[in-house]
C-alpha positions, 0 to 999 in steps of 0.5 A: 853668672846669668841664667840661660834658656832653650828656646828651640829644640828639634830632632829628625825621626831616628831611624835607617835613612841610608839615602839621607846624607849628613848635609840633609840631616843637618838642614832638617834638624836646623830648619826644624829648630828655627820653626820651633823658635818662630824664627821662620828660617831665619838664623840671623840672631845665632852668633856661635855653633857647636857641631857634634859628629863622631863618624864623618871621618869614616865617610872622608871628612875628618875636619871642619865637619860642621863647616862642610855640612853647614856650607849649603845653608850659608849658601842658601841664606839660611845660616848667617855667614861668618858665624864660627862653628866649633867641632866636638866629639865625645863618643856617645856624649857628643851632643851633650858636649855641644850643647855644653859648649852653647851653654857656656857661650851664653853663660859667660856672656861671649854670647846672647844666642848659640846654637847646638847640633848633633848629626850622625849616620851609623846605617852603611849598606855601601861599607858595613864594617864602618860602624864598627870603626865608629864605635871602636874609636870610642875605646882606647885603641893605642893600648888595646891590650890594657882593656883586654887584660882588664875585661878578662881579669873581670870575666873571672871574677863574675864567671862570664868569659869576656868574649866578642862577637861579629854581631855586636859591639864590644860595648854590649859584652862589657854591658853584659858582664856588669849585669851579671856582676849586679845579679850576683851581688844584689839578686837582680834578675834578668826579668827586671832587666826585661822590665825596663826594656818592655817599658821603654818599648811601650814608651817608644810606641807613643813617640812619633820621632822613635826609631821603634815604635812598637811594644814588646812584652816582657815575655818576648824580650826574654824570648828574644835572640841573646846579644851577650847574656844576660842581654837579649837583643830588645835589651839593646839599642839599635843602629840608626840615623838621625840629628837634633838641635837646640837653640839657647839664649840669654834672659836678656835676649830672651826679653826680646822675643815675642810672648809666644817664645818667652813663655815656651822658654825652659831654663837651664839649671846646669850642665856639668861633666865627670871624666871616667876611669878604670874602676873596680866592679864594685866602685861607684861610676863617674855618673854618681860624681857628675850627678852630685856635682849637678845636685850641688850646683843647683841646690836640688836632691834626686826627690826634686826631680820629675822625669829622668832620661838616662843613657840606656844603651842597654837595659841593665844601664837603666837599672845601673844609672838609677842607683848612680843617680840617687834614685834608689840605693845600690841594689834596689834598681830592679825593685824599683823597675818592678814596682812601675815607679819608672813608668809613665804614670809612675812616681818617677817616669824614666825614659818616656821618650822609649830611651835609647832602646826605642827612641834609637841611638845615632851617637852624635845626636843622642845627647841633644835628642835627650834635651828635645825629649825633656823640654817638650815634656817641660813645655807640656807638649808631649801629647800622649807620652806627657808626664803630668805636672812635669817641672824638673827633667835630669838627663845622663848622657855618657860617651866612650869607655874606659873599663867599666866607666864611660870615658865622660858623663854629662848630667843636665837639669832643665826646669819649666819656666815659671 
């Protein structure tokens, strides 16, 4: 197998963009990733594309999603004719699946240059019920009684009844139940969860691509509207629209690019996945298994990582994933966040982009937006949010729900080129 590099990344601004179409978001991210490579609107080197999306079927486009979104680009001569586009869906890990596919293209030697792109629209003024349908597609709809019984039994264990509400998705309730269990088992506090949220709102204020670009104090996080105790609104990711993309190439292809491209290339150390199951509350989650696979594949350890982008659909998720990824012992993540170590300037900066809490979470684009953020960091191009001396970055992105596990978890490790 051979080395694979990222030579271009892009992300639209995330936010509520109801008047921007899927095709327009696709074009914006695609032209921006070409510009980042220095390709000047010329995608002729791209041999394959992977298109990630979750919700287009609820706008009436159930199949050939990428082909439809790229048709205007082909007709304008911006995307090469006859290039195959592979459509992927993996709930909130969709864009990581697209990235993984492009990585395997190049890794296997079948292509020299491959494109990954994720596009999503969640804001739907014409059909407010559409977003619930998109999210509920990420949980078992063939046997819904199974997870309803599972959560009801877990609620009896944690002392928090499983109850859904019209102002939130079911996932917020499942995260809240896990947070309660963690608090009772390890002594984690609601304030520590709020500290993670406040930190990421601060980080988001530094990110021009973030949906939320304002600070929120710990006290204001705690005083915000309760979504599902102990989670308040400021601890939960918002709904938004957006797209992100990356262009990957082989080491051989990289040598044919100008120095301006070679000098900014970022090496992909690994891209691995693990699959979820209905686990017990006290059983480690699938992200631990994915992280262990990634460390084994690269010969790295958690202590080698300089910065982390992880899937904080809620701020409790950040605490939990810090433990699963091996950055602290079980039950110690609250203290780690409270210490300031995970803040910009700390020993392990986490979600310097603002995370899903502030950067936003248009689900089909999220994984590639994480790649965008870490790539910018490793290039030294993150400006006010730059992590000094960053050389290795880890990305954790989960998608779908199987009990208290995600259905799938992706771990990507990127390295600054020498």
